[in-house]
C-alpha positions in Angstrom: -30.2 48.2 0.2 -28.6 45.7 -2.2 -30.3 44.5 -5.3 -29.2 42.1 -8.0 -29.5 43.8 -11.4 -28.3 42.3 -14.7 -26.3 39.7 -12.8 -24.5 42.2 -10.5 -25.1 43.2 -6.9 -25.7 46.9 -6.7 -25.9 49.1 -3.6 -28.7 51.6 -3.6 -28.7 54.7 -1.4 -31.2 54.8 1.5 -34.7 55.4 0.0 -38.3 55.3 1.1 -39.8 51.8 1.1 -42.5 52.9 -1.4 -40.0 54.3 -3.9 -40.7 52.6 -7.3 -38.0 50.2 -8.5 -38.1 52.2 -11.8 -36.8 55.3 -10.0 -33.9 53.4 -8.5 -33.0 51.8 -11.8 -33.1 55.0 -13.8 -31.9 57.6 -11.3 -29.4 55.6 -9.2 -28.2 52.9 -11.5 -28.3 54.8 -14.8 -30.3 52.0 -16.5 -32.5 54.0 -18.9 -34.1 51.3 -21.0 -37.1 51.0 -18.7 -39.1 54.2 -19.3 -41.6 56.2 -17.2 -44.8 56.0 -19.2 -48.0 56.2 -17.2 -46.8 55.6 -13.7 -49.8 53.2 -13.2 -48.4 50.0 -14.6 -50.8 50.2 -17.5 -48.5 51.0 -20.5 -45.6 48.6 -20.1 -42.8 51.1 -20.9 -41.2 50.4 -17.5 -41.2 46.6 -17.8 -38.3 44.6 -16.3 -37.9 40.9 -15.5 -37.9 40.0 -11.8 -37.0 36.3 -11.4 -37.9 35.7 -15.0 -41.4 37.4 -15.0 -42.2 40.6 -16.8 -43.0 43.1 -14.1 -44.0 46.8 -14.2 -41.3 48.6 -12.3 -43.2 51.8 -11.9 -45.6 50.2 -9.5 -43.2 47.8 -7.8 -42.0 49.4 -4.6 -38.5 48.7 -3.4 -40.0 47.2 -0.2 -41.1 44.3 -2.4 -37.6 43.6 -3.7 -35.4 41.0 -1.9 -31.7 40.8 -2.2 -32.1 37.4 -3.8 -34.4 38.6 -6.5 -32.9 38.6 -10.0 -33.8 41.8 -11.8 -33.0 42.0 -15.5 -33.5 45.2 -17.6 -33.3 45.4 -21.4 -29.6 46.4 -21.0 -28.9 43.0 -19.4 -31.3 40.8 -21.4 -28.6 39.4 -23.7 -25.7 39.7 -21.2 -24.4 42.7 -23.1 -25.0 41.2 -26.6 -28.1 41.7 -28.8 -30.5 38.8 -28.5 -32.2 37.2 -31.5 -35.3 39.0 -30.3 -33.6 42.4 -30.4 -32.2 41.6 -33.8 -35.6 40.7 -35.1 -37.0 44.0 -33.9 -34.3 45.8 -35.8 -34.7 43.6 -39.0 -38.5 44.1 -39.0 -38.1 47.9 -38.3 -40.5 47.4 -35.4 -39.4 50.6 -33.7 -40.7 54.0 -34.6 -40.4 56.4 -31.6 -39.0 53.6 -29.5 -40.8 54.5 -26.2 -42.8 51.2 -25.9 -40.1 48.9 -27.2 -38.5 48.2 -23.8 -41.8 46.7 -22.7 -42.6 45.0 -25.9 -39.2 43.2 -25.9 -39.3 42.3 -22.2 -42.8 40.9 -22.5 -41.9 39.1 -25.7 -38.8 37.6 -24.1 -40.9 36.1 -21.3 -43.4 34.8 -23.9 -40.7 33.1 -26.0 -39.2 31.6 -22.8 -42.5 30.0 -21.9 -43.9 29.4 -25.4 -41.0 28.9 -27.8 -43.3 28.7 -30.9 -46.2 31.1 -30.1 -49.1 31.6 -32.5 -50.0 35.1 -33.6 -52.9 35.0 -31.1 -50.4 34.1 -28.3 -48.2 37.1 -29.3 -51.2 39.4 -29.4 -52.5 38.2 -26.0 -49.1 38.6 -24.4 -48.6 42.1 -25.8 -52.2 43.3 -25.3 -51.3 45.3 -22.1 -48.4 47.1 -23.7 -49.3 50.4 -25.4 -47.8 51.7 -28.6 -49.0 55.0 -30.0 -47.0 54.9 -33.2 -48.9 51.9 -34.6 -46.0 49.5 -35.3 -48.0 46.6 -33.9 -47.9 44.5 -37.1 -44.1 44.9 -37.3 -43.8 44.0 -33.6 -45.8 40.8 -34.1 -43.6 40.0 -37.1 -40.5 40.6 -35.1 -41.6 38.2 -32.4 -42.5 35.6 -35.0 -39.0 36.0 -36.6 -37.3 35.7 -33.3 -39.3 32.5 -32.5 -37.9 31.0 -35.8 -34.4 32.1 -35.2 -31.8 29.3 -34.8 -29.7 31.7 -32.7 -32.4 31.6 -29.9 -31.6 27.9 -29.1 -28.0 28.9 -28.5 -29.1 31.8 -26.3 -31.3 29.6 -24.2 -28.4 27.2 -23.6 -26.2 30.1 -22.7 -28.7 31.5 -20.2 -29.0 28.2 -18.4 -25.2 28.0 -17.9 
């Protein structure tokens, strides 16, 4: 099976159709940013983008993935460079244990793509289904707000369209 991940076509070994995308990403492609959290699609640690939409990869079977689908993991989000969003997470020290951050950033990236200037309520609503046990929620919200104001984001959006 061939899949498009982070802009590259990758060949996967033969797997059962119900194998979660997360397993293929981590075990076969060595992409470790998406994490196994709950295995039920409820925590967000496994979030990737499929065709621009934040998607829980632990409950997405390979049978649902088409060769034309564009899968992006945190490793591919900035085309190998840190994005303004990732920089904002660092600047706001929004990471404590780091387990949830993959999902927080991937969901926030989709939010900022759809809503370039989100309100605090927009951010809270978007991130409500992502669990963080460390309690860095306020820093995460500040990081998304900082990224939304970043002049670098405009250049990144232009680069992503090219």
